[in-house]
Structures are given as structure tokens and as C-alpha cells.
N, CA, C and O atoms as a Tinker XYZ file with bonds, in Angstrom:
   276  protein
     1  N     15.789000  -18.463000   -4.347000    73     2
     2  CA    15.192000  -17.210000   -3.938000    64     1     3
     3  C     16.287000  -16.150000   -3.866000    63     2     4     5
     4  O     17.361000  -16.426000   -3.332000    81     3
     5  N     16.047000  -14.939000   -4.390000    73     3     6
     6  CA    17.074000  -13.895000   -4.353000    64     5     7
     7  C     17.473000  -13.543000   -2.924000    63     6     8     9
     8  O     16.676000  -13.659000   -1.994000    81     7
     9  N     18.698000  -13.119000   -2.774000    73     7    10
    10  CA    19.208000  -12.771000   -1.451000    64     9    11
    11  C     18.494000  -11.563000   -0.869000    63    10    12    13
    12  O     18.432000  -11.418000    0.352000    81    11
    13  N     17.945000  -10.677000   -1.727000    73    11    14
    14  CA    17.298000   -9.483000   -1.217000    64    13    15
    15  C     15.799000   -9.673000   -0.971000    63    14    16    17
    16  O     15.086000   -8.704000   -0.710000    81    15
    17  N     15.313000  -10.935000   -1.056000    73    15    18
    18  CA    13.906000  -11.210000   -0.807000    64    17    19
    19  C     13.568000  -10.870000    0.633000    63    18    20    21
    20  O     14.320000  -11.183000    1.556000    81    19
    21  N     12.426000  -10.227000    0.808000    73    19    22
    22  CA    11.955000   -9.880000    2.142000    64    21    23
    23  C     10.483000  -10.256000    2.236000    63    22    24    25
    24  O      9.701000   -9.914000    1.349000    81    23
    25  N     10.106000  -10.941000    3.276000    73    23    26
    26  CA     8.725000  -11.335000    3.470000    64    25    27
    27  C      7.852000  -10.098000    3.630000    63    26    28    29
    28  O      8.276000   -9.104000    4.220000    81    27
    29  N      6.631000  -10.161000    3.103000    73    27    30
    30  CA     5.695000   -9.042000    3.247000    64    29    31
    31  C      5.444000   -8.732000    4.718000    63    30    32    33
    32  O      5.209000   -7.577000    5.074000    81    31
    33  N      5.490000   -9.744000    5.570000    73    31    34
    34  CA     5.280000   -9.535000    7.004000    64    33    35
    35  C      6.395000   -8.707000    7.625000    63    34    36    37
    36  O      6.179000   -8.047000    8.642000    81    35
    37  N      7.588000   -8.730000    7.029000    73    35    38
    38  CA     8.733000   -8.018000    7.584000    64    37    39
    39  C      8.858000   -6.586000    7.074000    63    38    40    41
    40  O      9.704000   -5.831000    7.553000    81    39
    41  N      8.028000   -6.208000    6.112000    73    39    42
    42  CA     8.106000   -4.864000    5.548000    64    41    43
    43  C      7.427000   -3.845000    6.451000    63    42    44    45
    44  O      6.500000   -4.188000    7.185000    81    43
    45  N      7.879000   -2.598000    6.405000    73    43    46
    46  CA     7.187000   -1.550000    7.172000    64    45    47
    47  C      5.921000   -1.105000    6.433000    63    46    48    49
    48  O      6.007000   -0.476000    5.378000    81    47
    49  N      4.775000   -1.424000    6.972000    73    47    50
    50  CA     3.483000   -1.062000    6.387000    64    49    51
    51  C      3.044000    0.278000    6.953000    63    50    52    53
    52  O      3.308000    0.579000    8.117000    81    51
    53  N      2.372000    1.085000    6.134000    73    51    54
    54  CA     1.907000    2.388000    6.605000    64    53    55
    55  C      0.509000    2.667000    6.074000    63    54    56    57
    56  O      0.095000    2.129000    5.047000    81    55
    57  N     -0.209000    3.524000    6.800000    73    55    58
    58  CA    -1.537000    3.960000    6.386000    64    57    59
    59  C     -1.430000    5.362000    5.811000    63    58    60    61
    60  O     -0.511000    6.111000    6.141000    81    59
    61  N     -2.359000    5.706000    4.965000    73    59    62
    62  CA    -2.412000    7.034000    4.385000    64    61    63
    63  C     -2.626000    8.081000    5.470000    63    62    64    65
    64  O     -3.303000    7.831000    6.466000    81    63
    65  N     -2.046000    9.245000    5.266000    73    63    66
    66  CA    -2.271000   10.345000    6.199000    64    65    67
    67  C     -3.718000   10.830000    6.108000    63    66    68    69
    68  O     -4.175000   11.557000    6.990000    81    67
    69  N     -4.448000   10.443000    5.059000    73    67    70
    70  CA    -5.843000   10.811000    4.902000    64    69    71
    71  C     -6.772000    9.876000    5.659000    63    70    72    73
    72  O     -7.986000   10.079000    5.641000    81    71
    73  N     -6.240000    8.861000    6.320000    73    71    74
    74  CA    -7.077000    7.904000    7.028000    64    73    75
    75  C     -7.782000    8.537000    8.217000    63    74    76    77
    76  O     -8.871000    8.100000    8.591000    81    75
    77  N     -7.191000    9.543000    8.808000    73    75    78
    78  CA    -7.811000   10.234000    9.931000    64    77    79
    79  C     -8.026000    9.331000   11.123000    63    78    80    81
    80  O     -7.237000    8.419000   11.370000    81    79
    81  N     -9.098000    9.582000   11.867000    73    79    82
    82  CA    -9.378000    8.820000   13.069000    64    81    83
    83  C    -10.093000    7.517000   12.827000    63    82    84    85
    84  O    -10.229000    6.713000   13.749000    81    83
    85  N    -10.555000    7.283000   11.614000    73    83    86
    86  CA   -11.294000    6.057000   11.321000    64    85    87
    87  C    -10.305000    4.943000   10.990000    63    86    88    89
    88  O     -9.927000    4.761000    9.832000    81    87
    89  N     -9.897000    4.211000   12.002000    73    87    90
    90  CA    -8.876000    3.182000   11.812000    64    89    91
    91  C     -9.449000    1.833000   11.393000    63    90    92    93
    92  O     -8.697000    0.874000   11.216000    81    91
    93  N    -10.775000    1.743000   11.230000    73    91    94
    94  CA   -11.359000    0.448000   10.890000    64    93    95
    95  C    -11.559000    0.266000    9.390000    63    94    96    97
    96  O    -11.864000   -0.842000    8.949000    81    95
    97  N    -11.399000    1.307000    8.603000    73    95    98
    98  CA   -11.627000    1.207000    7.166000    64    97    99
    99  C    -10.454000    1.824000    6.409000    63    98   100   101
   100  O    -10.606000    2.850000    5.746000    81    99
   101  N     -9.313000    1.209000    6.509000    73    99   102
   102  CA    -8.113000    1.761000    5.890000    64   101   103
   103  C     -7.385000    0.697000    5.076000    63   102   104   105
   104  O     -7.540000   -0.506000    5.282000    81   103
   105  N     -6.611000    1.188000    4.172000    73   103   106
   106  CA    -5.664000    0.345000    3.464000    64   105   107
   107  C     -4.275000    0.665000    3.982000    63   106   108   109
   108  O     -3.997000    1.784000    4.415000    81   107
   109  N     -3.422000   -0.319000    3.932000    73   107   110
   110  CA    -2.019000   -0.119000    4.273000    64   109   111
   111  C     -1.188000   -0.431000    3.038000    63   110   112   113
   112  O     -1.590000   -1.230000    2.192000    81   111
   113  N     -0.043000    0.197000    2.945000    73   111   114
   114  CA     0.859000   -0.050000    1.830000    64   113   115
   115  C      2.261000   -0.292000    2.364000    63   114   116   117
   116  O      2.628000    0.191000    3.435000    81   115
   117  N      3.031000   -1.041000    1.605000    73   115   118
   118  CA     4.437000   -1.284000    1.905000    64   117   119
   119  C      5.199000   -1.141000    0.594000    63   118   120   121
   120  O      4.748000   -1.617000   -0.448000    81   119
   121  N      6.337000   -0.494000    0.649000    73   119   122
   122  CA     7.126000   -0.233000   -0.551000    64   121   123
   123  C      8.279000   -1.216000   -0.678000    63   122   124   125
   124  O      8.966000   -1.518000    0.298000    81   123
   125  N      8.480000   -1.708000   -1.890000    73   123   126
   126  CA     9.659000   -2.500000   -2.223000    64   125   127
   127  C     10.344000   -1.752000   -3.368000    63   126   128   129
   128  O      9.765000   -0.798000   -3.887000    81   127
   129  N     11.534000   -2.139000   -3.777000    73   127   130
   130  CA    12.207000   -1.419000   -4.863000    64   129   131
   131  C     11.406000   -1.368000   -6.169000    63   130   132   133
   132  O     11.518000   -0.394000   -6.913000    81   131
   133  N     10.611000   -2.380000   -6.460000    73   131   134
   134  CA     9.918000   -2.397000   -7.747000    64   133   135
   135  C      8.393000   -2.465000   -7.650000    63   134   136   137
   136  O      7.709000   -2.311000   -8.662000    81   135
   137  N      7.855000   -2.690000   -6.467000    73   135   138
   138  CA     6.412000   -2.862000   -6.308000    64   137   139
   139  C      5.900000   -2.159000   -5.062000    63   138   140   141
   140  O      6.665000   -1.802000   -4.166000    81   139
   141  N      4.601000   -1.971000   -5.028000    73   139   142
   142  CA     3.913000   -1.496000   -3.835000    64   141   143
   143  C      2.920000   -2.582000   -3.457000    63   142   144   145
   144  O      2.142000   -3.044000   -4.293000    81   143
   145  N      2.950000   -2.982000   -2.206000    73   143   146
   146  CA     2.026000   -3.988000   -1.691000    64   145   147
   147  C      0.902000   -3.266000   -0.971000    63   146   148   149
   148  O      1.145000   -2.298000   -0.250000    81   147
   149  N     -0.324000   -3.728000   -1.160000    73   147   150
   150  CA    -1.493000   -3.085000   -0.572000    64   149   151
   151  C     -2.306000   -4.154000    0.141000    63   150   152   153
   152  O     -2.504000   -5.250000   -0.384000    81   151
   153  N     -2.780000   -3.827000    1.353000    73   151   154
   154  CA    -3.595000   -4.790000    2.101000    64   153   155
   155  C     -4.635000   -4.055000    2.945000    63   154   156   157
   156  O     -4.543000   -2.847000    3.164000    81   155
   157  N     -5.611000   -4.807000    3.408000    73   155   158
   158  CA    -6.627000   -4.299000    4.321000    64   157   159
   159  C     -5.984000   -4.175000    5.701000    63   158   160   161
   160  O     -5.367000   -5.123000    6.186000    81   159
   161  N     -6.126000   -3.022000    6.326000    73   159   162
   162  CA    -5.476000   -2.809000    7.621000    64   161   163
   163  C     -6.061000   -3.671000    8.729000    63   162   164   165
   164  O     -5.421000   -3.866000    9.762000    81   163
   165  N     -7.268000   -4.190000    8.530000    73   163   166
   166  CA    -7.885000   -5.026000    9.563000    64   165   167
   167  C     -7.372000   -6.453000    9.549000    63   166   168   169
   168  O     -7.561000   -7.184000   10.521000    81   167
   169  N     -6.732000   -6.862000    8.473000    73   167   170
   170  CA    -6.318000   -8.251000    8.370000    64   169   171
   171  C     -4.916000   -8.385000    7.838000    63   170   172   173
   172  O     -4.729000   -8.746000    6.676000    81   171
   173  N     -3.927000   -8.105000    8.658000    73   171   174
   174  CA    -2.540000   -8.162000    8.194000    64   173   175
   175  C     -2.156000   -9.562000    7.719000    63   174   176   177
   176  O     -1.181000   -9.716000    6.984000    81   175
   177  N     -2.900000  -10.568000    8.125000    73   175   178
   178  CA    -2.612000  -11.920000    7.677000    64   177   179
   179  C     -3.303000  -12.285000    6.370000    63   178   180   181
   180  O     -3.056000  -13.349000    5.803000    81   179
   181  N     -4.174000  -11.391000    5.896000    73   179   182
   182  CA    -4.870000  -11.635000    4.638000    64   181   183
   183  C     -3.912000  -11.474000    3.473000    63   182   184   185
   184  O     -2.843000  -10.886000    3.636000    81   183
   185  N     -4.268000  -11.981000    2.303000    73   183   186
   186  CA    -3.426000  -11.761000    1.118000    64   185   187
   187  C     -3.328000  -10.277000    0.797000    63   186   188   189
   188  O     -4.200000   -9.486000    1.156000    81   187
   189  N     -2.254000   -9.922000    0.117000    73   187   190
   190  CA    -2.069000   -8.531000   -0.282000    64   189   191
   191  C     -2.041000   -8.433000   -1.809000    63   190   192   193
   192  O     -1.843000   -9.426000   -2.509000    81   191
   193  N     -2.240000   -7.236000   -2.293000    73   191   194
   194  CA    -2.192000   -6.943000   -3.705000    64   193   195
   195  C     -0.830000   -6.331000   -4.001000    63   194   196   197
   196  O     -0.353000   -5.484000   -3.246000    81   195
   197  N     -0.209000   -6.750000   -5.081000    73   195   198
   198  CA     1.092000   -6.209000   -5.484000    64   197   199
   199  C      0.930000   -5.507000   -6.826000    63   198   200   201
   200  O      0.455000   -6.105000   -7.791000    81   199
   201  N      1.324000   -4.236000   -6.885000    73   199   202
   202  CA     1.271000   -3.479000   -8.139000    64   201   203
   203  C      2.663000   -2.907000   -8.418000    63   202   204   205
   204  O      3.449000   -2.668000   -7.500000    81   203
   205  N      2.946000   -2.696000   -9.687000    73   203   206
   206  CA     4.253000   -2.129000  -10.037000    64   205   207
   207  C      4.352000   -0.700000   -9.513000    63   206   208   209
   208  O      3.342000   -0.034000   -9.288000    81   207
   209  N      5.573000   -0.251000   -9.327000    73   207   210
   210  CA     5.792000    1.117000   -8.859000    64   209   211
   211  C      5.180000    2.112000   -9.844000    63   210   212   213
   212  O      4.626000    3.129000   -9.428000    81   211
   213  N      5.276000    1.828000  -11.148000    73   211   214
   214  CA     4.698000    2.707000  -12.157000    64   213   215
   215  C      3.183000    2.780000  -12.073000    63   214   216   217
   216  O      2.603000    3.856000  -12.216000    81   215
   217  N      2.545000    1.648000  -11.844000    73   215   218
   218  CA     1.085000    1.621000  -11.711000    64   217   219
   219  C      0.649000    2.391000  -10.472000    63   218   220   221
   220  O     -0.351000    3.107000  -10.512000    81   219
   221  N      1.383000    2.254000   -9.376000    73   219   222
   222  CA     1.071000    2.978000   -8.144000    64   221   223
   223  C      1.207000    4.484000   -8.369000    63   222   224   225
   224  O      0.363000    5.263000   -7.926000    81   223
   225  N      2.268000    4.885000   -9.056000    73   223   226
   226  CA     2.472000    6.307000   -9.338000    64   225   227
   227  C      1.315000    6.838000  -10.179000    63   226   228   229
   228  O      0.791000    7.916000   -9.898000    81   227
   229  N      0.913000    6.094000  -11.204000    73   227   230
   230  CA    -0.219000    6.498000  -12.027000    64   229   231
   231  C     -1.500000    6.625000  -11.232000    63   230   232   233
   232  O     -2.278000    7.555000  -11.445000    81   231
   233  N     -1.724000    5.692000  -10.315000    73   231   234
   234  CA    -2.899000    5.742000   -9.446000    64   233   235
   235  C     -2.882000    7.012000   -8.607000    63   234   236   237
   236  O     -3.892000    7.711000   -8.516000    81   235
   237  N     -1.746000    7.313000   -7.995000    73   235   238
   238  CA    -1.653000    8.506000   -7.154000    64   237   239
   239  C     -1.857000    9.786000   -7.950000    63   238   240   241
   240  O     -2.508000   10.716000   -7.473000    81   239
   241  N     -1.309000    9.843000   -9.160000    73   239   242
   242  CA    -1.503000   11.012000  -10.024000    64   241   243
   243  C     -2.996000   11.219000  -10.282000    63   242   244   245
   244  O     -3.495000   12.340000  -10.189000    81   243
   245  N     -3.704000   10.141000  -10.603000    73   243   246
   246  CA    -5.141000   10.239000  -10.877000    64   245   247
   247  C     -5.924000   10.646000   -9.637000    63   246   248   249
   248  O     -6.816000   11.491000   -9.712000    81   247
   249  N     -5.597000   10.054000   -8.504000    73   247   250
   250  CA    -6.324000   10.369000   -7.257000    64   249   251
   251  C     -6.083000   11.824000   -6.860000    63   250   252   253
   252  O     -7.017000   12.527000   -6.474000    81   251
   253  N     -4.865000   12.262000   -6.951000    73   251   254
   254  CA    -4.544000   13.648000   -6.567000    64   253   255
   255  C     -5.164000   14.652000   -7.522000    63   254   256   257
   256  O     -5.432000   15.788000   -7.133000    81   255
   257  N     -5.396000   14.254000   -8.765000    73   255   258
   258  CA    -6.003000   15.147000   -9.734000    64   257   259
   259  C     -7.522000   15.151000   -9.690000    63   258   260   261
   260  O     -8.159000   15.984000  -10.334000    81   259
   261  N     -8.109000   14.225000   -8.934000    73   259   262
   262  CA    -9.569000   14.131000   -8.851000    64   261   263
   263  C    -10.119000   15.303000   -8.061000    63   262   264   265
   264  O     -9.459000   15.838000   -7.170000    81   263
   265  N    -11.326000   15.689000   -8.399000    73   263   266
   266  CA   -11.989000   16.771000   -7.668000    64   265   267
   267  C    -12.279000   16.305000   -6.251000    63   266   268   269
   268  O    -12.792000   15.207000   -6.035000    81   267
   269  N    -11.951000   17.138000   -5.311000    73   267   270
   270  CA   -12.202000   16.797000   -3.902000    64   269   271
   271  C    -13.516000   17.424000   -3.472000    63   270   272   273
   272  O    -13.796000   18.580000   -3.792000    81   271
   273  N    -14.312000   16.666000   -2.753000    73   271   274
   274  CA   -15.612000   17.140000   -2.300000    64   273   275
   275  C    -15.543000   17.586000   -0.878000    63   274   276
   276  O    -16.549000   18.022000   -0.317000    81   275
């Protein structure tokens, strides 16, 4: 295992600033040098999704460009 390996449990997870007061329906993300980990905020012990930093950036570009209602 690489020396820089860090358990997902040890990473600083954060919620979107758009989550507002509704804390029961949020996603959390944690950043690593090459990936972004995503999980349900209600179940920190549940499995997480790992996407490349490039895929995450593309997702954010698309979301930010979407029409807001």
C-alpha cells in the first residue's frame, strides 16, 4: 500500500454550500489528489463513489451551466 494512502474515514468530508437547512438529503464529498469521493451524508459508513478529478470538474461545469429555476 502506498505511504500516502489515507482511509476515506480519515478524510475531511464536506457538504455543498447549496445544501441549506435540509441536512437529511445531502451528499458529502472528500478530495484526494486524484479523485473526489462522494457519499450519502446520512450514512458515513456506507460505500462511497470515487470519480476522477477530471470527471468531477466536468460535472461541476455542467451543473453550473444548467438553467436555475
